[in-house]
C-alpha positions as protocol buffer text, in pm:
chain_id: "A"
residue {
  index: 1
  type: MET
  ca { x: 14165 y: 11589 z: 31366 }
}
residue {
  index: 2
  type: ALA
  ca { x: 14212 y: 11741 z: 31705 }
}
residue {
  index: 3
  type: ASP
  ca { x: 14539 y: 11555 z: 31773 }
}
residue {
  index: 4
  type: SER
  ca { x: 14728 y: 11699 z: 31475 }
}
residue {
  index: 5
  type: PHE
  ca { x: 14722 y: 12063 z: 31620 }
}
residue {
  index: 6
  type: VAL
  ca { x: 14615 y: 12186 z: 31961 }
}
residue {
  index: 7
  type: ARG
  ca { x: 14471 y: 12517 z: 31990 }
}
residue {
  index: 8
  type: PRO
  ca { x: 14599 y: 12730 z: 32282 }
}
residue {
  index: 9
  type: GLY
  ca { x: 14262 y: 12813 z: 32424 }
}
residue {
  index: 10
  type: LEU
  ca { x: 14180 y: 12460 z: 32530 }
}
residue {
  index: 11
  type: ALA
  ca { x: 14521 y: 12355 z: 32621 }
}
residue {
  index: 12
  type: SER
  ca { x: 14537 y: 12668 z: 32855 }
}
residue {
  index: 13
  type: SER
  ca { x: 14220 y: 12559 z: 33000 }
}
residue {
  index: 14
  type: VAL
  ca { x: 14345 y: 12215 z: 33078 }
}
residue {
  index: 15
  type: ALA
  ca { x: 14669 y: 12343 z: 33209 }
}
residue {
  index: 16
  type: MET
  ca { x: 14489 y: 12559 z: 33478 }
}
residue {
  index: 17
  type: VAL
  ca { x: 14350 y: 12276 z: 33669 }
}
residue {
  index: 18
  type: ASP
  ca { x: 14477 y: 12227 z: 34020 }
}
residue {
  index: 19
  type: VAL
  ca { x: 14814 y: 12063 z: 34016 }
}
residue {
  index: 20
  type: SER
  ca { x: 14734 y: 11880 z: 34334 }
}
residue {
  index: 21
  type: SER
  ca { x: 14417 y: 11712 z: 34190 }
}
residue {
  index: 22
  type: MET
  ca { x: 14376 y: 11372 z: 34030 }
}
residue {
  index: 23
  type: ALA
  ca { x: 14142 y: 11515 z: 33769 }
}
residue {
  index: 24
  type: THR
  ca { x: 14162 y: 11373 z: 33405 }
}
residue {
  index: 25
  type: GLU
  ca { x: 14350 y: 11709 z: 33298 }
}
residue {
  index: 26
  type: ARG
  ca { x: 14647 y: 11596 z: 33526 }
}
residue {
  index: 27
  type: THR
  ca { x: 14648 y: 11228 z: 33470 }
}
residue {
  index: 28
  type: HIS
  ca { x: 14582 y: 11252 z: 33082 }
}
residue {
  index: 29
  type: PRO
  ca { x: 14657 y: 11591 z: 32973 }
}
residue {
  index: 30
  type: ARG
  ca { x: 14712 y: 11526 z: 32603 }
}
residue {
  index: 31
  type: GLU
  ca { x: 14384 y: 11318 z: 32587 }
}
residue {
  index: 32
  type: SER
  ca { x: 14193 y: 11574 z: 32770 }
}
residue {
  index: 33
  type: VAL
  ca { x: 14287 y: 11854 z: 32526 }
}
residue {
  index: 34
  type: MET
  ca { x: 14227 y: 11624 z: 32242 }
}
residue {
  index: 35
  type: ALA
  ca { x: 13884 y: 11523 z: 32393 }
}
residue {
  index: 36
  type: LEU
  ca { x: 13775 y: 11885 z: 32436 }
}
residue {
  index: 37
  type: GLU
  ca { x: 13881 y: 11969 z: 32078 }
}
residue {
  index: 38
  type: MET
  ca { x: 13666 y: 11689 z: 31943 }
}
residue {
  index: 39
  type: LEU
  ca { x: 13379 y: 11769 z: 32163 }
}
residue {
  index: 40
  type: ALA
  ca { x: 13397 y: 12131 z: 32046 }
}
residue {
  index: 41
  type: GLU
  ca { x: 13399 y: 12019 z: 31680 }
}
residue {
  index: 42
  type: GLY
  ca { x: 13068 y: 11834 z: 31755 }
}
residue {
  index: 43
  type: ASN
  ca { x: 13182 y: 11465 z: 31784 }
}
residue {
  index: 44
  type: GLY
  ca { x: 12982 y: 11249 z: 32009 }
}
residue {
  index: 45
  type: TYR
  ca { x: 13094 y: 11083 z: 32329 }
}
residue {
  index: 46
  type: GLU
  ca { x: 13154 y: 10740 z: 32192 }
}
residue {
  index: 47
  type: GLU
  ca { x: 13366 y: 10873 z: 31904 }
}
residue {
  index: 48
  type: VAL
  ca { x: 13568 y: 11092 z: 32142 }
}
residue {
  index: 49
  type: SER
  ca { x: 13601 y: 10799 z: 32390 }
}
residue {
  index: 50
  type: LYS
  ca { x: 13732 y: 10561 z: 32127 }
}
residue {
  index: 51
  type: ALA
  ca { x: 14001 y: 10816 z: 32012 }
}
residue {
  index: 52
  type: THR
  ca { x: 14107 y: 10921 z: 32362 }
}
residue {
  index: 53
  type: GLY
  ca { x: 14057 y: 10605 z: 32580 }
}
residue {
  index: 54
  type: LEU
  ca { x: 13857 y: 10841 z: 32814 }
}
residue {
  index: 55
  type: SER
  ca { x: 13546 y: 10701 z: 32967 }
}
residue {
  index: 56
  type: PHE
  ca { x: 13200 y: 10875 z: 32941 }
}
residue {
  index: 57
  type: GLY
  ca { x: 13229 y: 10994 z: 33310 }
}
residue {
  index: 58
  type: GLN
  ca { x: 13567 y: 11148 z: 33240 }
}
residue {
  index: 59
  type: LEU
  ca { x: 13431 y: 11311 z: 32924 }
}
residue {
  index: 60
  type: ALA
  ca { x: 13128 y: 11456 z: 33100 }
}
residue {
  index: 61
  type: ALA
  ca { x: 13352 y: 11586 z: 33374 }
}
residue {
  index: 62
  type: LEU
  ca { x: 13568 y: 11749 z: 33137 }
}
residue {
  index: 63
  type: LYS
  ca { x: 13300 y: 11916 z: 32953 }
}
residue {
  index: 64
  type: ALA
  ca { x: 13150 y: 12039 z: 33276 }
}
residue {
  index: 65
  type: ARG
  ca { x: 13479 y: 12189 z: 33396 }
}
residue {
  index: 66
  type: HIS
  ca { x: 13575 y: 12356 z: 33066 }
}
residue {
  index: 67
  type: LYS
  ca { x: 13235 y: 12502 z: 32936 }
}
residue {
  index: 68
  type: GLN
  ca { x: 13377 y: 12849 z: 32885 }
}
residue {
  index: 69
  type: GLY
  ca { x: 13677 y: 12713 z: 32696 }
}
residue {
  index: 70
  type: LEU
  ca { x: 13441 y: 12495 z: 32479 }
}
residue {
  index: 71
  type: ASP
  ca { x: 13218 y: 12800 z: 32413 }
}
residue {
  index: 72
  type: VAL
  ca { x: 13505 y: 13001 z: 32301 }
}
residue {
  index: 73
  type: ARG
  ca { x: 13636 y: 12729 z: 32062 }
}
residue {
  index: 74
  type: ARG
  ca { x: 13300 y: 12662 z: 31917 }
}
residue {
  index: 75
  type: ILE
  ca { x: 13275 y: 13019 z: 31852 }
}
residue {
  index: 76
  type: ALA
  ca { x: 13602 y: 13015 z: 31672 }
}
residue {
  index: 77
  type: LEU
  ca { x: 13486 y: 12713 z: 31476 }
}
residue {
  index: 78
  type: SER
  ca { x: 13173 y: 12882 z: 31373 }
}
residue {
  index: 79
  type: GLU
  ca { x: 13358 y: 13202 z: 31248 }
}
residue {
  index: 80
  type: ASP
  ca { x: 13587 y: 12977 z: 31042 }
}
residue {
  index: 81
  type: GLY
  ca { x: 13275 y: 12825 z: 30892 }
}
residue {
  index: 82
  type: PHE
  ca { x: 13116 y: 13149 z: 30820 }
}
residue {
  index: 83
  type: GLU
  ca { x: 13439 y: 13271 z: 30654 }
}
residue {
  index: 84
  type: MET
  ca { x: 13454 y: 12969 z: 30444 }
}
residue {
  index: 85
  type: ALA
  ca { x: 13085 y: 13006 z: 30343 }
}
residue {
  index: 86
  type: GLU
  ca { x: 13145 y: 13354 z: 30241 }
}
residue {
  index: 87
  type: SER
  ca { x: 13448 y: 13265 z: 30019 }
}
residue {
  index: 88
  type: LEU
  ca { x: 13242 y: 12984 z: 29869 }
}
residue {
  index: 89
  type: ARG
  ca { x: 12967 y: 13218 z: 29815 }
}
residue {
  index: 90
  type: LEU
  ca { x: 13182 y: 13447 z: 29620 }
}
residue {
  index: 91
  type: LEU
  ca { x: 13324 y: 13168 z: 29410 }
}
residue {
  index: 92
  type: ALA
  ca { x: 12973 y: 13048 z: 29338 }
}
residue {
  index: 93
  type: LYS
  ca { x: 12876 y: 13388 z: 29227 }
}
residue {
  index: 94
  type: LYS
  ca { x: 13182 y: 13409 z: 28997 }
}
residue {
  index: 95
  type: LYS
  ca { x: 13096 y: 13074 z: 28840 }
}
residue {
  index: 96
  type: ILE
  ca { x: 12731 y: 13152 z: 28793 }
}
residue {
  index: 97
  type: HIS
  ca { x: 12842 y: 13467 z: 28617 }
}
residue {
  index: 98
  type: ASN
  ca { x: 13073 y: 13280 z: 28387 }
}
residue {
  index: 99
  type: LEU
  ca { x: 12826 y: 13028 z: 28326 }
}
residue {
  index: 100
  type: SER
  ca { x: 12580 y: 13287 z: 28230 }
}
residue {
  index: 101
  type: MET
  ca { x: 12813 y: 13411 z: 27974 }
}
residue {
  index: 102
  type: ASP
  ca { x: 12863 y: 13094 z: 27796 }
}
residue {
  index: 103
  type: ASP
  ca { x: 12553 y: 12957 z: 27639 }
}
residue {
  index: 104
  type: GLU
  ca { x: 12713 y: 12640 z: 27531 }
}
residue {
  index: 105
  type: ALA
  ca { x: 12816 y: 12550 z: 27895 }
}
residue {
  index: 106
  type: LEU
  ca { x: 12460 y: 12681 z: 28031 }
}
residue {
  index: 107
  type: ALA
  ca { x: 12282 y: 12436 z: 27789 }
}
residue {
  index: 108
  type: LYS
  ca { x: 12476 y: 12148 z: 27910 }
}
residue {
  index: 109
  type: THR
  ca { x: 12404 y: 12225 z: 28274 }
}
residue {
  index: 110
  type: PRO
  ca { x: 12111 y: 12015 z: 28406 }
}
residue {
  index: 111
  type: LEU
  ca { x: 11837 y: 12243 z: 28557 }
}
residue {
  index: 112
  type: LYS
  ca { x: 11855 y: 12064 z: 28880 }
}
residue {
  index: 113
  type: ASP
  ca { x: 12203 y: 12156 z: 28921 }
}
residue {
  index: 114
  type: LEU
  ca { x: 12084 y: 12521 z: 28918 }
}
residue {
  index: 115
  type: VAL
  ca { x: 11761 y: 12497 z: 29114 }
}
residue {
  index: 116
  type: ILE
  ca { x: 11873 y: 12259 z: 29402 }
}
residue {
  index: 117
  type: PRO
  ca { x: 12152 y: 12494 z: 29516 }
}
residue {
  index: 118
  type: TRP
  ca { x: 11941 y: 12790 z: 29473 }
}
residue {
  index: 119
  type: ALA
  ca { x: 11666 y: 12640 z: 29714 }
}
residue {
  index: 120
  type: ILE
  ca { x: 11932 y: 12558 z: 29972 }
}
residue {
  index: 121
  type: ALA
  ca { x: 12082 y: 12900 z: 29947 }
}
residue {
  index: 122
  type: GLN
  ca { x: 11730 y: 13056 z: 29979 }
}
residue {
  index: 123
  type: ASP
  ca { x: 11671 y: 12822 z: 30290 }
}
residue {
  index: 124
  type: LYS
  ca { x: 11993 y: 12924 z: 30449 }
}
residue {
  index: 125
  type: GLY
  ca { x: 11912 y: 13292 z: 30386 }
}
residue {
  index: 126
  type: PHE
  ca { x: 11595 y: 13273 z: 30561 }
}
residue {
  index: 127
  type: ALA
  ca { x: 11738 y: 13086 z: 30835 }
}
residue {
  index: 128
  type: ALA
  ca { x: 12003 y: 13347 z: 30896 }
}
residue {
  index: 129
  type: LEU
  ca { x: 11709 y: 13601 z: 30919 }
}
residue {
  index: 130
  type: GLY
  ca { x: 11550 y: 13379 z: 31182 }
}
residue {
  index: 131
  type: GLU
  ca { x: 11258 y: 13262 z: 30963 }
}
residue {
  index: 132
  type: ALA
  ca { x: 11260 y: 12893 z: 31002 }
}
residue {
  index: 133
  type: THR
  ca { x: 11172 y: 12690 z: 30690 }
}
residue {
  index: 134
  type: LYS
  ca { x: 11188 y: 12326 z: 30640 }
}
residue {
  index: 135
  type: VAL
  ca { x: 11296 y: 12182 z: 30312 }
}
residue {
  index: 136
  type: VAL
  ca { x: 11325 y: 11827 z: 30222 }
}
residue {
  index: 137
  type: VAL
  ca { x: 11508 y: 11744 z: 29893 }
}
residue {
  index: 138
  type: GLU
  ca { x: 11461 y: 11403 z: 29745 }
}
residue {
  index: 139
  type: HIS
  ca { x: 11643 y: 11313 z: 29463 }
}
residue {
  index: 140
  type: ARG
  ca { x: 11445 y: 11069 z: 29238 }
}
residue {
  index: 141
  type: LYS
  ca { x: 11533 y: 10928 z: 28908 }
}
residue {
  index: 142
  type: GLY
  ca { x: 11217 y: 10888 z: 28705 }
}
residue {
  index: 143
  type: PRO
  ca { x: 11161 y: 10768 z: 28349 }
}
residue {
  index: 144
  type: SER
  ca { x: 11306 y: 10978 z: 28074 }
}
residue {
  index: 145
  type: ILE
  ca { x: 11094 y: 11140 z: 27808 }
}
residue {
  index: 146
  type: GLU
  ca { x: 11193 y: 10875 z: 27553 }
}
residue {
  index: 147
  type: ASP
  ca { x: 11080 y: 10604 z: 27812 }
}
residue {
  index: 148
  type: ALA
  ca { x: 10740 y: 10792 z: 27861 }
}
residue {
  index: 149
  type: MET
  ca { x: 10688 y: 10816 z: 27492 }
}
residue {
  index: 150
  type: ALA
  ca { x: 10749 y: 10455 z: 27418 }
}
residue {
  index: 151
  type: ALA
  ca { x: 10505 y: 10364 z: 27716 }
}
residue {
  index: 152
  type: ILE
  ca { x: 10243 y: 10598 z: 27552 }
}
residue {
  index: 153
  type: ALA
  ca { x: 10308 y: 10436 z: 27206 }
}
residue {
  index: 154
  type: ALA
  ca { x: 10276 y: 10104 z: 27356 }
}
residue {
  index: 155
  type: ALA
  ca { x: 9953 y: 10175 z: 27539 }
}
residue {
  index: 156
  type: ARG
  ca { x: 9796 y: 10315 z: 27218 }
}
residue {
  index: 157
  type: ALA
  ca { x: 9896 y: 10013 z: 27016 }
}
residue {
  index: 158
  type: LYS
  ca { x: 9743 y: 9779 z: 27284 }
}
residue {
  index: 159
  type: LEU
  ca { x: 9422 y: 10007 z: 27281 }
}
residue {
  index: 160
  type: LYS
  ca { x: 9412 y: 9980 z: 26899 }
}
residue {
  index: 161
  type: GLU
  ca { x: 9432 y: 9603 z: 26918 }
}
residue {
  index: 162
  type: GLN
  ca { x: 9161 y: 9578 z: 27158 }
}
residue {
  index: 163
  type: ALA
  ca { x: 8939 y: 9840 z: 26964 }
}
residue {
  index: 164
  type: ILE
  ca { x: 8638 y: 9721 z: 26768 }
}
residue {
  index: 165
  type: GLU
  ca { x: 8577 y: 9906 z: 26440 }
}
residue {
  index: 166
  type: VAL
  ca { x: 8252 y: 10074 z: 26410 }
}
residue {
  index: 167
  type: GLU
  ca { x: 8079 y: 10263 z: 26138 }
}
residue {
  index: 168
  type: ALA
  ca { x: 7921 y: 10584 z: 26247 }
}
residue {
  index: 169
  type: THR
  ca { x: 7592 y: 10665 z: 26060 }
}
residue {
  index: 170
  type: PRO
  ca { x: 7432 y: 10994 z: 26099 }
}
residue {
  index: 171
  type: THR
  ca { x: 7094 y: 10994 z: 26275 }
}
residue {
  index: 172
  type: GLU
  ca { x: 6803 y: 11219 z: 26197 }
}
């Protein structure tokens, strides 16, 4: 969380506030830096207020006074995220290659475990190109093949019980 390590950018931004002012940065410097860090990470006002003890008004003023510092921090966070995503992408490719070389492991892998990540990766790839797509993934657990076969067999037996035997005679 933000209080375990403070980035110099936001701390510098807070330290640059006029010494003679009664701004939150002067009266609560640690909480101000922590609040800015949490806001940069995308936490909501209520969560930041609970963690820092700062009011909504103080948070809104901090956000307004440190817009540039927040923007710089958000860019750094996004770069970290993209770096992590690339590392995970390379690991996933390695795992997929290993899976493709092991028929036994591949046979044990459910199809959904391959298709859902593929669909998400496709969506993110198109989003990176600026081609917005909307994908809604629903996980539903339906009946198994055995359940379906048993239901079909039961339906056939019920129809057979209700059936009336007839003899067909050829007509001329």
